[in-house]
C-alpha positions in Angstrom: -27.7 24.3 25.4 -28.9 21.2 24.1 -26.4 19.3 21.3 -28.4 18.0 18.3 -26.7 15.0 17.4 -26.7 15.4 13.6 -23.9 13.0 13.1 -21.3 15.8 12.2 -19.8 16.2 16.1 -15.9 16.9 15.7 -14.9 13.7 17.0 -16.5 11.8 13.8 -15.6 14.0 11.5 -11.8 13.9 12.4 -11.9 10.2 12.2 -13.2 10.4 9.3 -11.1 13.1 7.9 -7.7 11.3 8.7 -9.2 7.8 7.1 -9.2 9.9 3.9 -6.1 11.3 4.6 -3.8 8.5 5.0 -5.7 6.4 2.2 -4.9 9.2 -0.5 -2.2 8.7 -2.7 0.7 10.9 -2.6 4.1 11.5 -4.4 5.9 13.8 -1.8 7.2 10.7 0.5 8.6 9.3 -2.0 10.6 12.3 -3.3 11.4 14.5 -0.2 13.1 13.5 3.3 11.8 14.4 6.5 13.5 16.4 8.6 11.8 17.2 11.9 12.1 20.8 12.7 11.7 22.0 16.3 12.2 25.9 15.4 10.3 28.6 12.9 13.0 28.1 10.9 16.2 25.3 10.3 19.8 26.1 8.7 20.9 23.5 6.1 25.2 23.7 6.5 25.3 19.9 4.9 24.1 19.4 1.9 27.2 20.3 -0.2 29.2 18.0 2.0 30.2 14.6 1.1 32.3 13.0 3.3 34.4 9.5 2.1 36.2 7.1 4.0 40.2 7.6 4.3 43.3 5.4 5.4 43.5 6.0 9.3 47.0 7.1 9.0 47.9 9.1 12.2 44.4 9.2 13.4 40.9 10.9 12.4 40.9 13.9 10.4 37.7 15.5 11.0 35.7 17.0 8.0 33.7 20.4 8.8 30.3 21.2 7.4 30.4 23.0 3.6 31.0 26.6 3.6 27.6 26.7 1.3 24.1 26.9 3.4 20.8 28.3 3.2 18.3 28.6 5.8 14.7 27.8 5.1 11.4 29.0 7.7 8.3 27.1 7.9 5.0 28.5 6.9 1.5 28.0 8.1 -1.2 26.3 6.1 -4.6 25.9 6.5 -8.5 25.0 5.0 -11.5 26.1 6.1 -15.1 25.3 5.5 -18.2 26.7 6.6 -21.6 24.6 6.2 -24.8 26.6 7.1 -27.0 25.0 9.7 -30.2 24.9 6.9 -28.1 22.7 5.2 -27.8 20.2 8.3 -31.6 20.7 8.8 -32.0 19.9 5.2 -30.3 16.3 5.7 -27.6 17.2 3.7 -25.1 15.5 5.5 -23.8 13.0 3.5 -22.6 16.0 1.0 -20.8 17.3 4.1 -19.0 14.5 4.6 -18.5 14.2 0.4 -16.9 18.1 1.1 -14.6 16.7 4.5 -13.2 14.0 2.8 -12.4 16.6 -0.7 -10.5 18.6 2.1 -8.4 15.6 3.5 -7.2 14.6 0.1 -6.1 18.3 -1.1 -5.0 18.4 2.5 -2.7 15.2 1.7 -1.6 15.9 -1.3 -1.0 19.6 -0.5 2.8 18.7 -0.3 2.4 17.1 -3.8 1.8 20.4 -5.2 4.3 22.7 -3.4 6.8 19.8 -5.0 5.4 20.3 -8.3 5.7 24.2 -7.7 9.9 23.4 -6.8 9.7 21.7 -10.3 8.0 24.2 -12.5 9.8 27.3 -10.6 13.4 25.1 -10.1 15.3 27.6 -13.1 13.6 30.9 -12.0 15.6 33.5 -10.6 15.1 33.6 -6.5 14.4 29.0 -6.7 17.6 28.4 -4.9 19.5 25.5 -4.2 22.3 25.3 -1.4 25.0 26.3 -3.7 23.4 29.9 -4.7 22.2 29.5 -8.1 19.0 28.0 -9.4 18.0 24.8 -8.3 18.0 23.6 -12.1 21.4 25.2 -13.8 23.9 24.8 -16.0 26.5 26.4 -13.5 26.9 24.3 -10.2 30.0 24.5 -8.8 30.7 23.1 -5.1 34.5 23.3 -4.2 36.5 21.5 -6.5 33.5 19.8 -7.9 34.1 22.1 -11.3 31.2 23.3 -13.3 28.0 20.7 -13.4 24.5 21.0 -15.1 21.6 19.4 -14.3 19.7 20.7 -17.1 20.0 18.7 -20.4 18.3 18.4 -23.5 17.1 15.4 -25.8 16.4 14.8 -29.1 13.0 14.4 -30.5 11.4 14.6 -33.9 8.1 16.4 -32.4 9.6 18.2 -29.4 5.7 18.1 -28.0 5.1 14.4 -28.6 8.2 12.3 -27.8 8.0 8.7 -29.1 8.7 6.2 -27.0 12.0 5.1 -28.3 12.9 9.1 -27.5 11.7 9.2 -24.3 13.8 6.0 -23.2 17.0 7.1 -25.2 15.9 10.6 -22.8 15.6 8.6 -19.5 18.7 6.5 -20.4 21.2 10.1 -21.0 19.4 11.5 -17.7 20.4 8.9 -16.1 23.9 8.9 -17.7 24.4 12.6 -17.0 23.2 12.1 -13.1 25.8 9.3 -12.2 29.1 11.3 -13.5 28.5 14.1 -11.2 31.5 15.0 -8.6 31.4 16.0 -5.1 32.6 19.2 -3.1 36.3 17.4 -3.5 36.5 16.7 -6.9 35.6 13.2 -6.9 32.6 10.8 -8.1 29.6 11.1 -6.5 28.9 7.6 -6.8 25.3 7.3 -7.4 24.3 4.1 -7.4 23.4 3.3 -11.0 20.8 0.8 -9.7 17.5 2.5 -11.7 14.8 1.1 -9.3 15.8 4.1 -7.1 14.7 6.7 -10.2 11.7 7.9 -10.3 10.5 10.1 -13.9 8.1 12.8 -13.4 6.2 13.8 -16.0 2.8 15.8 -17.1 0.1 14.0 -18.4 0.8 14.5 -22.1 3.6 12.3 -22.1 2.6 9.8 -19.2 2.2 6.8 -21.5 5.4 7.2 -23.1 7.3 7.5 -20.0 5.2 4.1 -18.5 6.1 2.6 -21.8 9.7 3.5 -22.1 10.1 1.7 -18.5 7.3 -1.5 -19.3 7.9 -2.3 -22.7 10.3 -4.7 -24.3 12.5 -3.9 -27.5 11.3 -5.3 -30.8 14.1 -8.0 -32.0 15.8 -6.8 -35.2 18.0 -8.9 -37.7 20.4 -6.6 -36.6 19.9 -7.0 -32.8 17.7 -10.3 -32.5 18.3 -10.3 -28.4 16.8 -6.8 -28.1 16.3 -6.1 -24.3 15.1 -3.1 -22.5 17.2 -2.0 -20.1 14.9 0.1 -18.0 11.8 -2.6 -18.1 10.2 -3.1 -15.2 12.9 -1.1 -13.1 11.6 2.6 -12.8 8.5 4.4 -11.7 6.7 6.9 -13.3 4.8 10.2 -11.2 2.4 11.9 -13.2 1.9 15.8 -11.6 -1.1 17.2 -13.3 0.5 20.9 -13.1 3.0 20.1 -15.4 1.8 21.4 -18.7 5.0 21.6 -20.7 5.2 18.1 -23.1 8.4 18.6 -23.7 9.8 18.5 -20.3 9.8 16.0 -17.5 12.4 15.4 -14.8 14.2 12.2 -13.7 14.7 11.9 -9.5 16.7 9.9 -7.3 15.3 8.7 -4.4 17.1 5.4 -2.9 19.4 7.8 -1.0 20.1 9.7 2.5 19.0 12.9 1.4 16.4 13.4 -1.5 16.1 15.9 -4.2 13.5 17.8 -1.7 13.6 18.4 1.8 9.9 17.9 3.8 10.9 20.5 6.8 8.1 18.9 9.2 7.4 21.5 12.1 3.5 20.6 13.5 1.5 17.7 11.7 -2.0 18.2 10.1 -4.9 19.3 12.8 -8.3 18.7 12.5 -11.1 21.0 14.6 -14.4 22.1 14.4 -16.4 24.8 15.8 -20.0 22.6 15.3 -23.0 21.5 17.4 -23.5 23.6 20.9 -20.8 26.0 19.8 -20.6 29.9 20.2 -20.5 30.0 15.9 -23.6 28.0 15.7 -25.3 29.8 17.8 -24.8 33.7 16.8 -24.4 32.7 13.3 -25.8 29.6 12.6 -22.8 28.4 11.1 -20.6 25.4 11.3 -16.9 26.0 10.8 -14.8 22.7 10.1 -11.0 23.4 9.3 -7.3 21.9 9.1 -4.1 23.8 10.5 -0.5 22.6 9.6 3.2 23.9 9.9 5.8 22.9 7.7 8.2 23.6 4.3 9.1 21.7 1.1 11.9 23.3 -0.2 15.2 22.0 -2.5 17.3 19.2 -0.8 20.4 18.0 -3.3 20.3 19.4 -7.1 22.5 16.7 -8.0 19.5 14.0 -7.5 17.4 15.3 -10.1 17.8 16.3 -13.6 15.5 18.4 -15.8 15.1 17.2 -19.5 14.1 19.0 -22.3 12.9 17.5 -25.5 14.1 19.7 -28.7 14.1 19.2 -32.5 
């Protein structure tokens, strides 16, 4: 049958889709370490072990992988839109291109959404770290580390509306908590304290307090005439719209080999269409445009992410 060129052929829309897909701002690639996947699942048996340098002595001493491990299955995701041929005939191509663009943005930010869900459910039973307890927990234990917590509280006069000063103090407290963690051998993990590697993840309600905490200079006082904001200009704030509790925020460390989240990459995003000249058009006068991918976003190292709750 003859192909009527409506300007919505698969090749052109694929280019438009991926242009919008690649141009969409995302946070997941900063918060998660990408692990290529070649199977339907991947087993992680190394997250809890941190090999240290030692004196050579009588020779090399091989250190095996940690007994802590968990298996993560890849998932398949898709999104499809259906367009009636009459919409094409009525010259609605501009609106259809907008829908393709929106689908691209949704596909690009999907991994942000998955990380958002991991944050929201990090203290819920079943959302476990590699050590067998929930990702956010007061009783993380690995080897000789002793009991450690990545759930902390910070003071605020009004927990629902923390001030900039209270937010700044809470960030400093979270950093202090993180750099004190110990590894499975009972030794300090030695997390680099350089604030440029920290990300403050907040709900929209406290976006400006977080931004001000990291950017505004401190006002000098008679007691402290050379006041300085030690966090000024050194960190970044990520706003996740699905976080709705103004009393909570998260501090993540990302300038490390394995970040707090893992992006298990099995198959990249694909764009396909059943459009002009397809059997779907002939039988139902419908055009279908869809995307598909296989991956998984899961927890990485718990000690690179601290959940903070403001309390009165």
